[in-house]
NUFI-566762 format. One record per residue (C-alpha): chain; x, y, z; residue number from 1. Coordinates in nm, 3 decimals, decimal comma. Layout:
<atoms>
@cadena A | c1 X | c2 Y | c3 Z | num NUM;
...
</atoms>
This chain:
<atoms>
@cadena A | c1 3,344 | c2 0,752 | c3 -0,810 | num 1;
@cadena A | c1 3,702 | c2 0,839 | c3 -0,719 | num 2;
@cadena A | c1 3,827 | c2 1,187 | c3 -0,813 | num 3;
@cadena A | c1 4,076 | c2 1,203 | c3 -1,098 | num 4;
@cadena A | c1 4,388 | c2 1,397 | c3 -0,996 | num 5;
@cadena A | c1 4,691 | c2 1,224 | c3 -1,145 | num 6;
@cadena A | c1 4,693 | c2 0,953 | c3 -1,410 | num 7;
@cadena A | c1 4,939 | c2 0,671 | c3 -1,469 | num 8;
@cadena A | c1 4,909 | c2 0,538 | c3 -1,823 | num 9;
@cadena A | c1 5,075 | c2 0,227 | c3 -1,967 | num 10;
@cadena A | c1 5,095 | c2 0,185 | c3 -2,343 | num 11;
@cadena A | c1 5,071 | c2 -0,177 | c3 -2,455 | num 12;
@cadena A | c1 5,138 | c2 -0,316 | c3 -2,802 | num 13;
@cadena A | c1 4,849 | c2 -0,553 | c3 -2,874 | num 14;
@cadena A | c1 4,487 | c2 -0,588 | c3 -2,767 | num 15;
@cadena A | c1 4,450 | c2 -0,636 | c3 -2,392 | num 16;
@cadena A | c1 4,197 | c2 -0,847 | c3 -2,203 | num 17;
@cadena A | c1 4,196 | c2 -0,659 | c3 -1,873 | num 18;
@cadena A | c1 3,955 | c2 -0,887 | c3 -1,685 | num 19;
@cadena A | c1 4,242 | c2 -1,014 | c3 -1,464 | num 20;
@cadena A | c1 4,338 | c2 -0,665 | c3 -1,342 | num 21;
@cadena A | c1 4,162 | c2 -0,621 | c3 -1,007 | num 22;
@cadena A | c1 4,355 | c2 -0,336 | c3 -0,841 | num 23;
@cadena A | c1 4,127 | c2 -0,074 | c3 -0,678 | num 24;
@cadena A | c1 4,348 | c2 0,188 | c3 -0,846 | num 25;
@cadena A | c1 4,269 | c2 0,054 | c3 -1,193 | num 26;
@cadena A | c1 4,051 | c2 0,285 | c3 -1,405 | num 27;
@cadena A | c1 4,020 | c2 0,097 | c3 -1,733 | num 28;
@cadena A | c1 4,163 | c2 0,004 | c3 -2,072 | num 29;
@cadena A | c1 4,145 | c2 0,213 | c3 -2,387 | num 30;
@cadena A | c1 4,192 | c2 0,009 | c3 -2,707 | num 31;
@cadena A | c1 4,308 | c2 0,199 | c3 -3,012 | num 32;
@cadena A | c1 4,371 | c2 -0,018 | c3 -3,317 | num 33;
@cadena A | c1 4,634 | c2 -0,273 | c3 -3,216 | num 34;
@cadena A | c1 4,742 | c2 -0,070 | c3 -2,912 | num 35;
@cadena A | c1 4,599 | c2 -0,061 | c3 -2,561 | num 36;
@cadena A | c1 4,635 | c2 0,196 | c3 -2,283 | num 37;
@cadena A | c1 4,588 | c2 0,097 | c3 -1,918 | num 38;
@cadena A | c1 4,489 | c2 0,376 | c3 -1,678 | num 39;
@cadena A | c1 4,554 | c2 0,380 | c3 -1,302 | num 40;
@cadena A | c1 4,512 | c2 0,629 | c3 -1,017 | num 41;
@cadena A | c1 4,863 | c2 0,551 | c3 -0,888 | num 42;
@cadena A | c1 5,193 | c2 0,401 | c3 -1,007 | num 43;
@cadena A | c1 5,151 | c2 0,031 | c3 -1,087 | num 44;
@cadena A | c1 5,451 | c2 -0,029 | c3 -1,312 | num 45;
@cadena A | c1 5,541 | c2 -0,359 | c3 -1,143 | num 46;
@cadena A | c1 5,183 | c2 -0,487 | c3 -1,168 | num 47;
@cadena A | c1 5,167 | c2 -0,402 | c3 -1,539 | num 48;
@cadena A | c1 5,508 | c2 -0,561 | c3 -1,608 | num 49;
@cadena A | c1 5,392 | c2 -0,879 | c3 -1,436 | num 50;
@cadena A | c1 5,061 | c2 -0,874 | c3 -1,626 | num 51;
@cadena A | c1 5,242 | c2 -0,831 | c3 -1,960 | num 52;
@cadena A | c1 5,494 | c2 -1,105 | c3 -1,881 | num 53;
@cadena A | c1 5,209 | c2 -1,356 | c3 -1,852 | num 54;
@cadena A | c1 5,073 | c2 -1,266 | c3 -2,197 | num 55;
@cadena A | c1 5,316 | c2 -1,342 | c3 -2,480 | num 56;
@cadena A | c1 5,099 | c2 -1,167 | c3 -2,741 | num 57;
@cadena A | c1 5,142 | c2 -0,819 | c3 -2,585 | num 58;
@cadena A | c1 5,437 | c2 -0,591 | c3 -2,502 | num 59;
@cadena A | c1 5,481 | c2 -0,291 | c3 -2,271 | num 60;
@cadena A | c1 5,585 | c2 0,002 | c3 -2,493 | num 61;
@cadena A | c1 5,597 | c2 0,299 | c3 -2,257 | num 62;
@cadena A | c1 5,461 | c2 0,451 | c3 -1,936 | num 63;
@cadena A | c1 5,336 | c2 0,804 | c3 -1,875 | num 64;
@cadena A | c1 5,212 | c2 1,003 | c3 -1,580 | num 65;
@cadena A | c1 5,031 | c2 1,335 | c3 -1,602 | num 66;
@cadena A | c1 4,777 | c2 1,554 | c3 -1,430 | num 67;
@cadena A | c1 4,415 | c2 1,478 | c3 -1,512 | num 68;
@cadena A | c1 4,360 | c2 1,828 | c3 -1,653 | num 69;
@cadena A | c1 4,660 | c2 1,780 | c3 -1,881 | num 70;
@cadena A | c1 4,504 | c2 1,460 | c3 -2,016 | num 71;
@cadena A | c1 4,164 | c2 1,621 | c3 -2,074 | num 72;
@cadena A | c1 4,309 | c2 1,938 | c3 -2,228 | num 73;
@cadena A | c1 4,189 | c2 2,177 | c3 -1,959 | num 74;
@cadena A | c1 4,014 | c2 2,217 | c3 -1,628 | num 75;
@cadena A | c1 3,664 | c2 2,069 | c3 -1,617 | num 76;
@cadena A | c1 3,409 | c2 2,336 | c3 -1,534 | num 77;
@cadena A | c1 3,035 | c2 2,383 | c3 -1,580 | num 78;
@cadena A | c1 2,920 | c2 2,523 | c3 -1,913 | num 79;
@cadena A | c1 2,591 | c2 2,609 | c3 -2,078 | num 80;
@cadena A | c1 2,454 | c2 2,524 | c3 -2,421 | num 81;
@cadena A | c1 2,101 | c2 2,651 | c3 -2,476 | num 82;
@cadena A | c1 1,881 | c2 2,527 | c3 -2,194 | num 83;
@cadena A | c1 2,130 | c2 2,264 | c3 -2,073 | num 84;
@cadena A | c1 2,382 | c2 2,321 | c3 -1,792 | num 85;
@cadena A | c1 2,662 | c2 2,065 | c3 -1,796 | num 86;
@cadena A | c1 2,871 | c2 2,015 | c3 -1,484 | num 87;
@cadena A | c1 3,114 | c2 1,754 | c3 -1,349 | num 88;
@cadena A | c1 2,996 | c2 1,584 | c3 -1,027 | num 89;
@cadena A | c1 3,289 | c2 1,742 | c3 -0,842 | num 90;
@cadena A | c1 3,155 | c2 2,093 | c3 -0,908 | num 91;
@cadena A | c1 2,833 | c2 2,190 | c3 -0,732 | num 92;
@cadena A | c1 2,771 | c2 2,519 | c3 -0,915 | num 93;
@cadena A | c1 2,393 | c2 2,566 | c3 -0,948 | num 94;
@cadena A | c1 2,244 | c2 2,595 | c3 -1,298 | num 95;
@cadena A | c1 2,125 | c2 2,935 | c3 -1,426 | num 96;
@cadena A | c1 1,754 | c2 3,002 | c3 -1,403 | num 97;
@cadena A | c1 1,556 | c2 2,800 | c3 -1,657 | num 98;
@cadena A | c1 1,837 | c2 2,553 | c3 -1,730 | num 99;
@cadena A | c1 1,827 | c2 2,176 | c3 -1,699 | num 100;
@cadena A | c1 2,125 | c2 2,032 | c3 -1,513 | num 101;
@cadena A | c1 2,331 | c2 1,758 | c3 -1,682 | num 102;
@cadena A | c1 2,586 | c2 1,564 | c3 -1,477 | num 103;
@cadena A | c1 2,888 | c2 1,459 | c3 -1,682 | num 104;
@cadena A | c1 3,175 | c2 1,249 | c3 -1,548 | num 105;
@cadena A | c1 3,410 | c2 1,196 | c3 -1,845 | num 106;
@cadena A | c1 3,655 | c2 0,976 | c3 -1,656 | num 107;
@cadena A | c1 3,951 | c2 0,935 | c3 -1,895 | num 108;
@cadena A | c1 3,732 | c2 0,932 | c3 -2,208 | num 109;
@cadena A | c1 3,718 | c2 1,224 | c3 -2,450 | num 110;
@cadena A | c1 3,391 | c2 1,415 | c3 -2,474 | num 111;
@cadena A | c1 3,394 | c2 1,677 | c3 -2,200 | num 112;
@cadena A | c1 3,250 | c2 1,958 | c3 -2,410 | num 113;
@cadena A | c1 3,590 | c2 2,130 | c3 -2,415 | num 114;
@cadena A | c1 3,666 | c2 2,034 | c3 -2,775 | num 115;
@cadena A | c1 3,501 | c2 2,254 | c3 -3,041 | num 116;
@cadena A | c1 3,355 | c2 1,957 | c3 -3,229 | num 117;
@cadena A | c1 3,162 | c2 1,846 | c3 -2,918 | num 118;
@cadena A | c1 3,051 | c2 2,200 | c3 -2,835 | num 119;
@cadena A | c1 2,940 | c2 2,267 | c3 -3,193 | num 120;
@cadena A | c1 2,749 | c2 1,937 | c3 -3,203 | num 121;
@cadena A | c1 2,566 | c2 2,039 | c3 -2,885 | num 122;
@cadena A | c1 2,476 | c2 2,377 | c3 -3,034 | num 123;
@cadena A | c1 2,346 | c2 2,214 | c3 -3,354 | num 124;
@cadena A | c1 2,154 | c2 1,958 | c3 -3,149 | num 125;
@cadena A | c1 1,991 | c2 2,236 | c3 -2,945 | num 126;
@cadena A | c1 1,898 | c2 2,421 | c3 -3,265 | num 127;
@cadena A | c1 1,761 | c2 2,098 | c3 -3,411 | num 128;
@cadena A | c1 1,529 | c2 2,028 | c3 -3,115 | num 129;
@cadena A | c1 1,384 | c2 2,380 | c3 -3,134 | num 130;
@cadena A | c1 1,238 | c2 2,275 | c3 -3,471 | num 131;
@cadena A | c1 1,215 | c2 1,894 | c3 -3,475 | num 132;
@cadena A | c1 1,117 | c2 1,608 | c3 -3,246 | num 133;
@cadena A | c1 1,277 | c2 1,281 | c3 -3,357 | num 134;
@cadena A | c1 1,139 | c2 0,957 | c3 -3,223 | num 135;
@cadena A | c1 1,469 | c2 0,769 | c3 -3,219 | num 136;
@cadena A | c1 1,824 | c2 0,906 | c3 -3,213 | num 137;
@cadena A | c1 2,136 | c2 0,706 | c3 -3,299 | num 138;
@cadena A | c1 2,460 | c2 0,842 | c3 -3,150 | num 139;
@cadena A | c1 2,761 | c2 0,681 | c3 -3,320 | num 140;
@cadena A | c1 3,094 | c2 0,711 | c3 -3,140 | num 141;
@cadena A | c1 2,924 | c2 0,824 | c3 -2,820 | num 142;
@cadena A | c1 3,242 | c2 0,859 | c3 -2,608 | num 143;
@cadena A | c1 3,124 | c2 0,988 | c3 -2,270 | num 144;
@cadena A | c1 2,761 | c2 0,978 | c3 -2,387 | num 145;
@cadena A | c1 2,734 | c2 1,358 | c3 -2,377 | num 146;
@cadena A | c1 2,538 | c2 1,391 | c3 -2,703 | num 147;
@cadena A | c1 2,313 | c2 1,094 | c3 -2,625 | num 148;
@cadena A | c1 2,225 | c2 1,235 | c3 -2,282 | num 149;
@cadena A | c1 2,164 | c2 1,580 | c3 -2,430 | num 150;
@cadena A | c1 1,935 | c2 1,437 | c3 -2,701 | num 151;
@cadena A | c1 1,731 | c2 1,249 | c3 -2,441 | num 152;
@cadena A | c1 1,692 | c2 1,556 | c3 -2,220 | num 153;
@cadena A | c1 1,600 | c2 1,776 | c3 -2,517 | num 154;
@cadena A | c1 1,308 | c2 1,552 | c3 -2,609 | num 155;
@cadena A | c1 1,410 | c2 1,239 | c3 -2,801 | num 156;
@cadena A | c1 1,183 | c2 0,948 | c3 -2,708 | num 157;
@cadena A | c1 1,457 | c2 0,686 | c3 -2,754 | num 158;
@cadena A | c1 1,837 | c2 0,706 | c3 -2,790 | num 159;
@cadena A | c1 2,084 | c2 0,432 | c3 -2,883 | num 160;
@cadena A | c1 2,444 | c2 0,529 | c3 -2,805 | num 161;
@cadena A | c1 2,717 | c2 0,325 | c3 -2,974 | num 162;
@cadena A | c1 3,092 | c2 0,300 | c3 -2,924 | num 163;
@cadena A | c1 3,348 | c2 0,039 | c3 -3,025 | num 164;
@cadena A | c1 3,562 | c2 0,113 | c3 -2,720 | num 165;
@cadena A | c1 3,464 | c2 -0,073 | c3 -2,403 | num 166;
@cadena A | c1 3,589 | c2 0,203 | c3 -2,170 | num 167;
@cadena A | c1 3,371 | c2 0,455 | c3 -2,355 | num 168;
@cadena A | c1 3,072 | c2 0,223 | c3 -2,318 | num 169;
@cadena A | c1 3,124 | c2 0,193 | c3 -1,941 | num 170;
@cadena A | c1 3,170 | c2 0,571 | c3 -1,910 | num 171;
@cadena A | c1 2,861 | c2 0,651 | c3 -2,117 | num 172;
@cadena A | c1 2,650 | c2 0,407 | c3 -1,915 | num 173;
@cadena A | c1 2,764 | c2 0,576 | c3 -1,595 | num 174;
@cadena A | c1 2,662 | c2 0,918 | c3 -1,729 | num 175;
@cadena A | c1 2,327 | c2 0,785 | c3 -1,844 | num 176;
@cadena A | c1 2,268 | c2 0,652 | c3 -1,491 | num 177;
@cadena A | c1 2,387 | c2 0,978 | c3 -1,330 | num 178;
@cadena A | c1 2,111 | c2 1,160 | c3 -1,516 | num 179;
@cadena A | c1 1,840 | c2 0,901 | c3 -1,451 | num 180;
@cadena A | c1 1,799 | c2 0,815 | c3 -1,819 | num 181;
@cadena A | c1 1,840 | c2 0,439 | c3 -1,806 | num 182;
@cadena A | c1 1,495 | c2 0,373 | c3 -1,952 | num 183;
@cadena A | c1 1,542 | c2 0,614 | c3 -2,241 | num 184;
@cadena A | c1 1,909 | c2 0,574 | c3 -2,343 | num 185;
@cadena A | c1 2,065 | c2 0,238 | c3 -2,435 | num 186;
@cadena A | c1 2,445 | c2 0,219 | c3 -2,464 | num 187;
@cadena A | c1 2,591 | c2 -0,065 | c3 -2,672 | num 188;
@cadena A | c1 2,941 | c2 -0,177 | c3 -2,772 | num 189;
@cadena A | c1 2,955 | c2 -0,195 | c3 -3,151 | num 190;
@cadena A | c1 3,130 | c2 -0,063 | c3 -3,462 | num 191;
@cadena A | c1 2,967 | c2 0,257 | c3 -3,593 | num 192;
@cadena A | c1 3,006 | c2 0,129 | c3 -3,949 | num 193;
@cadena A | c1 2,779 | c2 -0,163 | c3 -3,862 | num 194;
@cadena A | c1 2,548 | c2 0,024 | c3 -3,622 | num 195;
@cadena A | c1 2,446 | c2 0,274 | c3 -3,891 | num 196;
@cadena A | c1 2,210 | c2 0,000 | c3 -4,014 | num 197;
@cadena A | c1 1,993 | c2 0,051 | c3 -3,706 | num 198;
@cadena A | c1 1,674 | c2 0,242 | c3 -3,789 | num 199;
@cadena A | c1 1,660 | c2 0,597 | c3 -3,651 | num 200;
@cadena A | c1 1,519 | c2 0,940 | c3 -3,735 | num 201;
@cadena A | c1 1,834 | c2 1,133 | c3 -3,640 | num 202;
@cadena A | c1 2,195 | c2 1,011 | c3 -3,650 | num 203;
@cadena A | c1 2,469 | c2 1,191 | c3 -3,456 | num 204;
@cadena A | c1 2,829 | c2 1,125 | c3 -3,562 | num 205;
@cadena A | c1 3,116 | c2 1,309 | c3 -3,395 | num 206;
@cadena A | c1 3,384 | c2 1,067 | c3 -3,514 | num 207;
@cadena A | c1 3,703 | c2 1,065 | c3 -3,721 | num 208;
@cadena A | c1 3,696 | c2 1,119 | c3 -4,095 | num 209;
@cadena A | c1 3,778 | c2 0,762 | c3 -4,205 | num 210;
@cadena A | c1 3,472 | c2 0,629 | c3 -4,022 | num 211;
@cadena A | c1 3,251 | c2 0,909 | c3 -4,154 | num 212;
@cadena A | c1 3,375 | c2 0,851 | c3 -4,507 | num 213;
@cadena A | c1 3,290 | c2 0,480 | c3 -4,486 | num 214;
@cadena A | c1 2,949 | c2 0,538 | c3 -4,324 | num 215;
@cadena A | c1 2,846 | c2 0,796 | c3 -4,584 | num 216;
@cadena A | c1 2,902 | c2 0,533 | c3 -4,855 | num 217;
@cadena A | c1 2,625 | c2 0,313 | c3 -4,710 | num 218;
@cadena A | c1 2,260 | c2 0,323 | c3 -4,811 | num 219;
@cadena A | c1 2,163 | c2 0,299 | c3 -4,443 | num 220;
@cadena A | c1 2,314 | c2 0,645 | c3 -4,387 | num 221;
@cadena A | c1 2,082 | c2 0,800 | c3 -4,645 | num 222;
@cadena A | c1 1,776 | c2 0,633 | c3 -4,492 | num 223;
@cadena A | c1 1,810 | c2 0,861 | c3 -4,187 | num 224;
@cadena A | c1 1,586 | c2 1,167 | c3 -4,211 | num 225;
@cadena A | c1 1,834 | c2 1,393 | c3 -4,032 | num 226;
@cadena A | c1 2,208 | c2 1,377 | c3 -3,966 | num 227;
@cadena A | c1 2,440 | c2 1,588 | c3 -3,752 | num 228;
@cadena A | c1 2,808 | c2 1,514 | c3 -3,812 | num 229;
@cadena A | c1 3,131 | c2 1,655 | c3 -3,677 | num 230;
@cadena A | c1 3,493 | c2 1,573 | c3 -3,596 | num 231;
@cadena A | c1 3,639 | c2 1,680 | c3 -3,933 | num 232;
@cadena A | c1 3,890 | c2 1,940 | c3 -4,044 | num 233;
@cadena A | c1 3,829 | c2 2,174 | c3 -4,338 | num 234;
@cadena A | c1 3,963 | c2 1,966 | c3 -4,630 | num 235;
@cadena A | c1 3,786 | c2 1,650 | c3 -4,510 | num 236;
@cadena A | c1 3,467 | c2 1,845 | c3 -4,446 | num 237;
@cadena A | c1 3,454 | c2 1,977 | c3 -4,802 | num 238;
@cadena A | c1 3,510 | c2 1,624 | c3 -4,932 | num 239;
@cadena A | c1 3,211 | c2 1,504 | c3 -4,731 | num 240;
@cadena A | c1 3,003 | c2 1,808 | c3 -4,822 | num 241;
@cadena A | c1 3,053 | c2 1,750 | c3 -5,194 | num 242;
@cadena A | c1 2,942 | c2 1,389 | c3 -5,154 | num 243;
@cadena A | c1 2,645 | c2 1,454 | c3 -4,924 | num 244;
@cadena A | c1 2,494 | c2 1,745 | c3 -5,115 | num 245;
@cadena A | c1 2,414 | c2 1,509 | c3 -5,403 | num 246;
@cadena A | c1 2,147 | c2 1,349 | c3 -5,183 | num 247;
@cadena A | c1 2,114 | c2 1,573 | c3 -4,875 | num 248;
@cadena A | c1 2,028 | c2 1,936 | c3 -4,798 | num 249;
@cadena A | c1 2,266 | c2 2,128 | c3 -4,574 | num 250;
@cadena A | c1 2,049 | c2 2,294 | c3 -4,308 | num 251;
@cadena A | c1 2,313 | c2 2,456 | c3 -4,089 | num 252;
@cadena A | c1 2,685 | c2 2,438 | c3 -4,027 | num 253;
@cadena A | c1 2,918 | c2 2,560 | c3 -3,754 | num 254;
@cadena A | c1 3,289 | c2 2,630 | c3 -3,775 | num 255;
@cadena A | c1 3,529 | c2 2,678 | c3 -3,485 | num 256;
@cadena A | c1 3,887 | c2 2,726 | c3 -3,593 | num 257;
@cadena A | c1 3,966 | c2 2,452 | c3 -3,845 | num 258;
@cadena A | c1 3,687 | c2 2,220 | c3 -3,723 | num 259;
@cadena A | c1 3,351 | c2 2,184 | c3 -3,899 | num 260;
@cadena A | c1 3,013 | c2 2,048 | c3 -3,788 | num 261;
@cadena A | c1 2,694 | c2 2,029 | c3 -3,994 | num 262;
@cadena A | c1 2,325 | c2 1,938 | c3 -3,985 | num 263;
@cadena A | c1 2,177 | c2 1,773 | c3 -4,299 | num 264;
@cadena A | c1 1,828 | c2 1,656 | c3 -4,385 | num 265;
@cadena A | c1 1,689 | c2 1,426 | c3 -4,650 | num 266;
</atoms>
């Protein structure tokens, strides 16, 4: 795995099929709605212009370059949540006594543990496993796979990690492999609103409000015994809370700044 120091990002209007991009400096493609973002380790403006010119359905909108830490919102460093010690492969700091080491290479995908919604999900997940032992965990919107890996190491017998973004799927699979969890954690490319139909004891959902709002309208959501959700600001959280408390019991919630996370049970 190459170290991430400086990123060159090309914003494309339209959905990109990046299978023809073979440069060793190419990192991957992030699709967001009808936009795509191509990531490289070095400047490849001419390559991208040529690629776009051969595809009439897409258009180069803009190009950006920035430090990796600027993209991720801070310097990656080891951190502890309960008995788990998360560290990037580039940092060899040993875990504190009694902690299980978790290797996490986020690449250019969000889910480093720096954002309060991820951190609060990890804290709720740790609290959950002190009391419960789910057979199967469903992680919707897995990103880097950080929650799926944590659930597997905390004691889940089976984890299915889902993301609609192909770059997230590749990144999560790499992190699963880094931690030797290939037989326990399965990463699949799918829409969370469809994947909620999969049977599971615990569902993890650190995703944006519109997806959460749609998922919590489905009967499949209420068939899960436990749910931990996050990724919502205060007004959206209270909207969800009002809806969920008609059929769910709020076990515990965490708030960091304007962000809310919560654990519910049937």
